N, CA, C and O of each residue as an XYZ file, in Angstrom:
324
protein
N      13.155     -9.940     -9.918
C      12.738     -9.116     -9.155
C      12.759     -9.121     -7.706
O      11.547     -9.143     -7.491
N      13.192     -9.116     -6.811
C      12.859     -8.978     -5.561
C      12.278     -7.974     -5.044
O      12.718     -6.853     -5.300
N      10.999     -8.156     -4.079
C      10.668     -6.685     -3.448
C      10.172     -5.831     -4.472
O       9.864     -4.729     -4.017
N       9.934     -5.987     -6.041
C       9.862     -5.227     -6.553
C       8.422     -4.514     -6.239
O       7.710     -5.371     -5.715
N       7.530     -2.926     -6.393
C       6.884     -2.228     -6.298
C       5.701     -2.680     -7.488
O       5.466     -1.791     -8.306
N       4.968     -3.926     -7.653
C       4.298     -3.951     -8.926
C       2.952     -3.207     -9.039
O       2.186     -3.358     -9.991
N       2.770     -2.551     -8.192
C       1.120     -2.116     -8.334
C       1.136     -0.346     -8.231
O       0.160      0.388     -8.080
N       2.316     -0.030     -8.342
C       2.586      1.699     -8.180
C       0.658      2.305     -8.354
O      -0.214      2.105     -9.200
N       0.725      3.114     -7.003
C      -0.327      4.036     -6.918
C      -1.238      2.995     -6.203
O      -2.231      3.656     -5.899
N      -1.359      2.183     -5.930
C      -2.489      1.197     -5.203
C      -2.131      1.432     -3.861
O      -1.065      2.025     -3.694
N      -2.733      1.124     -2.934
C      -2.872      0.789     -1.674
C      -1.902      0.298     -0.986
O      -1.276      0.865     -0.091
N      -1.698     -1.247     -1.578
C      -1.003     -2.188     -1.260
C       0.411     -1.480     -1.959
O       1.297     -1.774     -1.158
N       0.970     -0.764     -2.967
C       2.389     -0.360     -3.017
C       2.032      0.318     -1.867
O       2.216     -0.302     -0.819
N       1.538      1.506     -1.786
C       1.942      2.710     -0.804
C       2.337      2.164      0.731
O       3.071      2.671      1.579
N       1.549      0.914      0.747
C       1.871      0.559      2.278
C       3.274     -0.105      2.707
O       3.556     -0.464      3.850
N       4.134     -0.203      1.519
C       5.258     -0.818      1.904
C       6.125      0.511      1.704
O       7.303      0.476      2.058
N       5.666      1.519      1.228
C       6.938      2.499      1.234
C       6.457      3.347      2.648
O       5.548      4.178      2.659
N       7.286      2.941      3.849
C       7.192      3.520      4.894
C       7.890      4.753      5.485
O       8.830      5.077      4.760
N       7.749      5.554      6.560
C       8.495      6.674      6.782
C      10.170      6.273      6.094
O      10.853      6.833      5.236
N      10.467      4.593      7.256
C      11.784      4.505      7.453
C      12.128      4.375      6.213
O      13.253      4.852      6.065
N      11.554      3.814      4.909
C      11.841      3.869      3.535
C      12.729      4.615      2.757
O      13.810      4.680      2.171
N      11.183      5.385      3.223
C      11.401      6.908      2.489
C      12.291      7.816      2.591
O      12.674      8.557      1.686
N      12.799      7.785      4.141
C      14.014      8.611      4.723
C      15.044      8.321      4.216
O      15.993      9.055      4.492
N      15.333      6.946      3.115
C      16.692      6.416      3.197
C      16.643      6.296      1.411
O      17.553      5.890      0.687
N      15.628      6.663      1.104
C      15.805      7.392     -0.649
C      16.820      8.095     -1.047
O      17.773      7.696     -1.716
N      16.572      9.434     -0.529
C      17.568     10.495     -0.982
C      18.941     10.261     -0.716
O      19.802     10.545     -1.548
N      19.267      9.643      0.649
C      20.556      9.091      0.474
C      21.213      8.215     -0.694
O      22.148      8.426     -1.466
N      20.455      7.292     -0.526
C      20.741      6.557     -2.040
C      20.921      6.945     -3.320
O      21.475      6.361     -4.251
N      20.313      8.156     -3.252
C      20.455      8.845     -4.586
C      21.725      9.959     -4.345
O      22.218     10.107     -5.464
N      22.159     10.455     -3.773
C      23.046     11.097     -3.493
C      24.445     10.739     -4.128
O      24.911      9.600     -4.150
N      25.127     12.010     -4.706
C      26.163     11.993     -5.146
C      27.233     11.647     -4.509
O      28.175     11.335     -5.238
N      27.446     11.585     -3.141
C      28.233     11.769     -2.352
C      28.777     10.380     -1.731
O      27.902      9.849     -1.047
N      29.908      9.692     -1.778
C      30.058      7.813     -1.865
C      29.627      7.713     -0.308
O      28.759      6.848     -0.191
N      29.917      8.247      0.771
C      29.605      7.628      2.023
C      28.257      7.652      1.835
O      27.614      6.602      1.825
N      27.543      9.145      1.624
C      25.945      9.095      1.542
C      25.208      7.928      1.274
O      24.273      7.464      1.926
N      25.820      7.426      0.058
C      25.444      6.501     -0.703
C      25.338      5.008      0.467
O      24.490      4.356      1.076
N      26.280      5.041      0.327
C      27.237      3.881      1.156
C      25.941      3.659      2.228
O      25.370      2.570      2.160
N      25.517      4.530      3.092
C      24.552      4.326      4.435
C      23.331      4.508      3.691
O      22.390      3.884      4.183
N      23.085      5.106      2.756
C      21.349      4.814      2.608
C      21.181      3.684      1.766
O      20.037      3.284      1.551
N      22.429      2.957      1.121
C      22.557      1.928      0.677
C      22.016      0.718      1.675
O      21.243     -0.213      1.448
N      22.691      1.083      2.798
C      23.183     -0.154      3.908
C      21.702      0.090      4.698
O      21.116     -0.800      5.315
N      21.348      1.114      4.590
C      19.143      1.068      5.679
C      18.674      0.155      4.595
O      18.454     -1.040      4.792
N      18.488      0.907      3.151
C      17.687     -0.257      2.620
C      17.746     -1.818      2.261
O      16.816     -2.513      1.850
N      19.258     -2.250      2.556
C      19.525     -3.531      2.742
C      18.850     -3.693      4.112
O      17.701     -4.061      3.869
N      18.993     -3.610      5.167
C      18.591     -3.713      6.453
C      17.216     -3.546      6.389
O      16.737     -3.778      7.499
N      16.438     -3.267      5.634
C      14.769     -2.948      5.699
C      14.569     -4.352      4.784
O      13.444     -4.834      4.918
N      15.509     -5.121      3.837
C      15.179     -6.313      2.994
C      14.910     -7.619      4.165
O      14.149     -8.487      3.740
N      15.414     -7.825      5.477
C      15.714     -9.168      5.915
C      14.833     -8.687      7.672
O      14.735     -7.716      8.423
N      14.295    -10.368      7.551
C      13.416    -10.293      8.878
C      14.660    -10.422     10.069
O      14.980     -9.735     11.040
N      15.085    -11.464      9.554
C      16.651    -11.394     10.426
C      17.686    -10.859      9.788
O      17.702    -10.889      8.557
N      18.763    -10.259     10.534
C      19.618     -9.359      9.569
C      20.655    -10.443      9.728
O      20.852    -11.214     10.668
N      21.413    -10.272      8.290
C      22.332    -10.679      8.126
C      23.576    -10.579      8.957
O      23.696     -9.942     10.003
N      24.591    -11.383      8.271
C      25.883    -11.570      8.957
C      26.838    -10.235      8.032
O      26.848    -10.012      6.821
N      27.664     -9.441      9.295
C      28.129     -8.535      8.797
C      29.244     -8.980      7.284
O      29.718     -8.224      6.436
N      29.320     -9.918      7.377
C      30.215    -10.133      5.950
C      29.114    -10.143      5.065
O      29.117     -9.323      4.147
N      27.995    -11.082      5.208
C      26.766    -11.035      4.236
C      26.252     -9.576      3.924
O      25.886     -9.374      2.766
N      26.200     -8.801      4.598
C      25.713     -7.185      4.247
C      27.064     -6.832      3.553
O      27.022     -6.754      2.325
N      28.034     -6.651      4.059
C      28.823     -5.799      3.292
C      29.275     -6.290      1.945
O      29.808     -5.539      1.129
N      29.065     -7.486      1.744
C      29.220     -8.107      0.304
C      28.026     -7.762     -0.426
O      28.104     -7.337     -1.579
N      26.786     -7.938      0.244
C      25.605     -7.185     -0.734
C      25.800     -5.897     -0.740
O      25.492     -5.359     -1.804
N      26.295     -5.064      0.259
C      26.211     -3.480     -0.212
C      27.274     -3.351     -1.062
O      26.943     -2.752     -2.085
N      28.853     -3.804     -1.026
C      29.958     -3.870     -2.461
C      28.988     -4.145     -3.499
O      29.018     -3.212     -4.301
N      28.219     -4.943     -3.799
C      27.839     -5.183     -5.040
C      26.514     -4.454     -5.471
O      25.931     -4.461     -6.555
N      26.291     -3.971     -4.566
C      24.942     -2.592     -5.053
C      25.665     -1.969     -5.284
O      25.451     -1.555     -6.424
N      26.985     -1.344     -4.673
C      27.499     -0.054     -4.765
C      28.299     -0.406     -6.145
O      28.383      0.661     -6.752
N      28.771     -1.189     -6.716
C      29.212     -1.353     -7.974
C      28.484     -1.872     -9.001
O      29.126     -1.880    -10.051
N      27.454     -2.281     -9.080
C      26.588     -2.805    -10.330
C      25.166     -2.302     -9.899
O      24.593     -2.755     -8.908
N      24.576     -1.217    -10.811
C      25.602     -0.337    -11.624
C      26.928      0.524    -10.818
O      26.926      1.180     -9.777
N      27.649      0.313    -11.459
C      28.940      1.553    -10.347
C      27.773      2.548     -9.956
O      26.787      2.790    -10.651
N      28.038      3.023     -8.843
C      27.622      4.248     -8.038
C      28.987      4.892     -7.683
O      29.231      6.060     -7.984
N      29.875      4.088     -7.030
C      30.941      4.863     -6.731
C      32.469      4.178     -7.133
O      32.480      2.953     -7.255
N      33.414      4.723     -7.287
C      34.615      4.009     -7.747
C      34.791      3.214     -7.119
O      34.120      3.337     -6.094
N      35.561      2.083     -7.132
C      36.079      1.234     -6.136
C      36.899      1.657     -5.169
O      36.999      0.942     -4.172
N      37.625      2.838     -5.239
C      38.416      3.126     -4.293
C      37.736      3.987     -3.515
O      38.212      4.263     -2.414
N      36.463      4.590     -3.948
C      35.539      5.308     -2.595
C      34.553      4.273     -1.700
O      33.915      4.372     -0.652
N      34.771      3.306     -2.627
C      34.069      1.460     -2.164
C      35.210      1.069     -1.038
O      34.728      1.265      0.078
N      36.448      0.623     -0.969
C      36.964      0.569     -0.517
C      37.489      1.437      0.906
O      38.037      1.020      1.927
N      37.167      2.496      0.592
C      37.473      3.579      1.777
C      36.357      3.691      2.922
O      36.551      3.895      4.120
N      35.302      3.530      2.341
C      33.846      3.264      3.183
C      33.676      2.096      3.996
O      33.413      2.115      5.198
N      33.877      0.844      3.121
C      33.791     -0.111      3.850
C      35.177     -0.582      5.119
O      36.377     -0.349      4.976
N      34.582     -1.206      6.176
C      35.514     -1.800      7.216
C      36.634     -2.896      6.473
O      37.473     -3.479      7.159
């Protein structure tokens, strides 16, 4: 597990739950495919000190949307550039 919060409730765990991170969580849990994609992209971007290339980012985003399936394949293809 990468980036797992293993000390829930502790000051160490709470220090990674920044306002920026917390603002993206509701988007990632939405039932609207475009909203989920935006939230997932934002969460992915927070995982890197140096931004991945667009192709790397969209590969990861597509994987996250399909595994487990959050959106139908048609929704994902309509969202990704």
